[in-house]
Each structure stands twice: as structure tokens, then as C-alpha cells.
N, C-alpha and C positions, 0 to 999 in steps of 0.2 A: 427476486431480492431485491432489495433496495441499496445503493452504496452510497455512503455520507462521508464528508472530508471533514476532520478537523481542522480548525485555525490553524495550528502546528504544520498539519499536512500541507494545506495551502501555502503558508511562509515556507515551508521546505522547498516546495516546488521552485521557488524563485534562486534557487542554487545552480538550476539548468536554464539553457537559454530558451528560447519562448517555443521553438518548434518539438525539441525534445521534451519538453514538459507535456506539453500538446500531446503527443505522440505514448508518453509514460502514462498520463492519466486515463488516457483510452483504453492502453494495455491492460491496466491494472483492473479498469472496472470490468471488462470483458473476462479476465483471468478469475475475478472474484465472484462472478455469476456462477461459475460451475464449480469453485475451490471446494472440495472435500472436507468437511469439516463441522463441528457440532457448535451448536449455540454456547454461547458463553465461553469459547474457546478462542485464545489469541493465535494469530498467526503471524510468521515471517518468512517474508518473501524476498529473495536475492535478487537484486537488478544490477546487471553490468559488473559482477564481481567485486564492485566496489561500495553499494550501499545496499540497506535492508529498508525493506518496508513494513512496517509494523500494523498489523489489521486488529479487529477483534468483532466477533460475530455475536449480536446482541440476540435474545430469542421475541422480545417484544418490543417494539414491531421487529418483524423478521429484518434486520438492517446488517450490513457489515460496515464498520467504519473504520477509514483509514486514519490512522492514529499520528504515524510520523514516518518521514523520510530520513534516515540517517546515514552518515558515512561511514561505514564501517567495511575497510578492505579486507578481502580473504588473504591470508597469510600463506604465501608460496613456498614456503620451509619443507 
């Protein structure tokens, strides 16, 4: 499975310090290699209870694209 990063997601990585951004990038690519989803499906993965990573799995070529990393804190109410 190929993992690609949109220009938006690469820009979103800049909100983290360099070491956290590198760790997040490696972690996401490892998780997405085995993430159970179908072709054509969008994926939302929580990161650190404050961010959501939005991805989409394409059929041809078999690619999962990381589209955005958005600040979206979990409500603790």
C-alpha cells in the first residue's frame, strides 16, 4: 500500500515541532499500512486527543492519501 501526503497535510505538519512531526509522520504511515478500510472510504484517525487526521483510500493506484491534520479537541464534558 502506497501512502501519499497532500500539500495541505504537509503544511499542517508545521504546527508541530520538528521531532513530533517526524514521529507523527512515521506513526501514521505504519498505522495506515494495515488500517482496515475499503477502497473509496475516508478515514478519520484521532491523534493526541486534540487532532484528527483525515485520509482517503483510493482504488487505483492502491494508495492511501493523508489529506489534512486538523485541530479538533475532544469534548471532555
